[in-house]
C-alpha positions as CSV (number, residue, x, y, z in Angstrom):
1,X,18.0,4.5,-2.2
2,X,14.9,5.8,-3.4
3,X,15.9,7.0,-7.0
4,X,17.4,3.5,-7.6
5,X,14.1,1.8,-6.5
6,X,12.1,4.1,-8.6
7,X,14.1,3.1,-11.5
8,X,12.6,-0.7,-11.0
9,X,9.3,0.2,-10.8
10,X,8.7,2.4,-14.4
11,X,5.9,1.3,-16.5
12,X,3.5,3.7,-19.0
13,X,0.8,2.5,-16.7
14,X,2.6,3.4,-13.1
15,X,2.4,6.6,-11.4
16,X,4.9,6.9,-8.4
17,X,3.9,9.1,-5.7
18,X,6.5,10.2,-2.9
19,X,5.8,11.7,0.5
20,X,8.5,13.7,2.4
21,X,8.4,15.5,5.6
22,X,8.1,19.3,5.6
23,X,11.8,19.7,6.8
24,X,13.1,17.3,4.6
25,X,15.6,18.8,1.8
26,X,13.0,18.7,-1.1
27,X,15.7,19.7,-3.6
28,X,17.2,16.2,-3.1
29,X,13.8,14.4,-4.2
30,X,13.2,16.9,-6.8
31,X,16.3,15.6,-9.0
32,X,14.2,11.9,-8.9
33,X,12.8,11.6,-12.4
34,X,9.1,10.0,-12.8
35,X,7.8,10.8,-9.6
36,X,5.0,13.0,-8.1
37,X,6.2,15.0,-4.8
38,X,4.4,15.9,-1.7
39,X,5.4,17.3,1.4
40,X,3.4,16.9,4.8
41,X,3.9,17.6,8.3
42,X,6.1,15.1,10.2
43,X,3.9,12.2,11.5
44,X,7.0,9.7,12.1
45,X,6.8,6.1,11.7
46,X,4.2,5.6,14.4
47,X,1.7,7.0,11.8
48,X,2.9,5.9,9.0
49,X,-0.4,5.3,7.6
50,X,-1.1,9.0,7.5
51,X,1.3,9.6,4.5
52,X,0.0,6.2,2.7
53,X,-3.6,7.9,3.3
54,X,-2.7,11.2,1.9
55,X,-0.7,9.7,-1.2
56,X,-4.1,7.4,-1.9
57,X,-6.2,10.7,-1.7
58,X,-3.6,12.2,-4.6
59,X,-3.4,8.8,-6.6
60,X,-5.2,8.7,-9.9
61,X,-4.5,5.2,-10.7
62,X,-7.2,2.0,-10.5
63,X,-4.9,0.5,-8.1
64,X,-3.1,1.7,-5.0
65,X,-0.2,0.0,-3.7
66,X,2.3,0.3,-1.0
67,X,5.7,0.9,-1.6
68,X,9.0,1.5,0.1
69,X,12.3,3.2,-0.8
70,X,14.0,-0.4,0.1
71,X,12.1,-2.3,-2.4
72,X,12.5,-3.4,-5.7
73,X,10.7,-4.7,-8.4
74,X,12.2,-7.4,-10.0
75,X,9.4,-8.1,-12.9
76,X,9.4,-6.2,-15.9
77,X,6.2,-5.1,-17.2
78,X,4.5,-6.4,-13.8
79,X,1.3,-4.4,-14.2
80,X,0.2,-6.2,-17.2
81,X,-0.1,-9.6,-15.2
82,X,-2.9,-7.7,-12.7
83,X,-6.1,-8.4,-14.7
84,X,-8.6,-7.8,-11.8
85,X,-11.5,-5.5,-12.0
86,X,-10.6,-2.3,-10.3
87,X,-14.2,-1.4,-10.0
88,X,-14.6,-4.3,-7.5
89,X,-13.7,-3.5,-3.9
90,X,-10.6,-6.0,-3.4
91,X,-7.2,-6.7,-2.6
92,X,-4.5,-8.2,-4.7
93,X,-1.5,-9.8,-3.1
94,X,1.6,-10.1,-4.9
95,X,4.0,-11.3,-2.5
96,X,3.4,-14.6,-1.6
97,X,0.1,-16.7,-0.8
98,X,0.6,-15.9,3.0
99,X,1.9,-12.6,3.4
100,X,0.7,-9.7,1.7
101,X,3.9,-7.3,2.0
102,X,2.7,-4.8,-0.7
103,X,-0.7,-5.1,-0.9
104,X,-2.7,-3.4,-3.9
105,X,-6.2,-1.9,-3.3
106,X,-8.5,-1.6,-5.7
107,X,-10.1,2.2,-6.7
108,X,-13.3,0.7,-5.3
109,X,-11.8,-0.3,-1.9
110,X,-10.5,3.0,-1.4
111,X,-13.7,4.7,-2.5
112,X,-15.8,2.2,0.1
113,X,-13.4,2.6,3.3
114,X,-12.2,6.3,2.6
115,X,-8.7,5.4,3.2
116,X,-6.0,3.0,2.8
117,X,-5.1,2.1,6.3
118,X,-5.8,3.0,10.1
119,X,-2.7,2.3,11.5
120,X,0.7,1.9,10.6
121,X,0.7,-1.9,10.2
122,X,-1.2,-0.8,7.0
123,X,0.2,-3.9,5.1
124,X,-1.5,-6.2,7.9
125,X,-4.7,-3.8,8.1
126,X,-5.3,-4.2,4.4
127,X,-4.8,-8.2,4.3
128,X,-6.7,-8.8,7.5
129,X,-9.8,-6.4,6.5
130,X,-9.9,-8.5,3.2
131,X,-9.6,-11.7,4.8
132,X,-12.7,-10.8,6.7
133,X,-14.7,-10.8,3.6
134,X,-13.1,-13.0,1.4
135,X,-11.7,-10.5,-1.0
136,X,-8.0,-11.1,-1.5
137,X,-6.4,-12.5,-4.4
138,X,-3.2,-13.8,-4.9
139,X,-1.0,-12.7,-8.2
140,X,1.6,-15.1,-9.1
141,X,4.5,-14.3,-11.1
142,X,5.6,-10.8,-9.7
143,X,8.5,-10.5,-7.8
144,X,9.4,-8.0,-5.2
145,X,12.8,-7.3,-3.6
146,X,12.4,-6.1,-0.1
147,X,15.7,-5.1,1.7
148,X,14.3,-4.4,4.9
149,X,15.9,-6.8,7.5
150,X,19.4,-6.8,5.4
151,X,19.8,-2.9,6.3
152,X,20.7,-1.9,10.0
153,X,20.9,2.1,9.4
154,X,19.2,4.2,11.9
155,X,16.1,4.6,10.2
156,X,16.0,1.2,9.8
157,X,16.1,0.5,13.5
158,X,13.9,3.2,14.3
159,X,11.4,1.5,11.9
160,X,11.8,-1.9,13.6
161,X,11.6,-0.4,17.3
162,X,8.0,1.4,16.3
163,X,6.8,-2.0,14.7
164,X,7.2,-3.7,18.0
165,X,6.0,-0.7,20.0
166,X,2.5,-0.3,18.0
167,X,1.8,-3.9,17.5
168,X,-0.5,-3.7,20.5
169,X,-2.5,-1.0,19.3
170,X,-3.0,-2.6,16.3
171,X,-4.3,-5.4,17.8
172,X,-7.0,-3.5,19.8
173,X,-8.2,-2.0,16.4
174,X,-10.2,-5.5,15.3
175,X,-13.5,-3.3,15.5
176,X,-12.1,-0.7,13.2
177,X,-11.2,-3.4,10.7
178,X,-14.2,-4.9,11.2
179,X,-16.0,-1.8,10.0
180,X,-13.9,-1.4,7.1
181,X,-15.0,-4.7,5.9
182,X,-18.5,-3.6,6.9
183,X,-18.3,-0.5,4.6
184,X,-17.0,-2.7,1.9
185,X,-20.0,-5.1,1.7
186,X,-22.4,-2.0,2.2
187,X,-20.7,-0.8,-0.9
188,X,-20.8,-4.1,-3.0
189,X,-24.6,-4.5,-2.2
190,X,-25.5,-0.9,-2.6
191,X,-24.1,-1.1,-6.2
192,X,-25.2,-4.8,-7.0
193,X,-21.4,-5.9,-7.8
194,X,-20.2,-9.0,-8.7
195,X,-16.7,-10.1,-8.8
196,X,-16.0,-11.2,-12.3
197,X,-12.3,-11.1,-12.7
198,X,-11.6,-13.2,-9.2
199,X,-10.9,-16.9,-10.5
């Protein structure tokens, strides 16, 4: 599934980072072209954010975006539609105007917080933090197909179970999201930044 997914995201301005557990068969992934592969000790789905944060620390691009092996980019040359300033701490939403399932955080956002997320609900973490300070922009015209609920294999059943079990822990981390928002506001103020690209 990953190989087919990767093909849909390819673009000269995009780097695709993949992380696997130490006990995964590395050779299976080494055959996939156009990815940078990393290995990690096993964190499990209850600590999915640990994988995202590791990849965020390795990424070199201006924008950092969540992705899954069951997600397929349906819009050709999609990065050309992203014109916002990555030097300003902000979040882009390409999913729909209500839910940010595959959020992009700017390089400045990552620099301000030092992570992508502090909870396995990484998309919600980013979306709700951005909403606290009005730092989210919807970018229309980009379509992603997410198989998600259509799949019922063992992996996806485990993911759904973990999502349900971890929801309460996520809700209890309101103060941590507020702290991220505070760091971002401080970053903006310290540098005297203005978001010129957010229309």
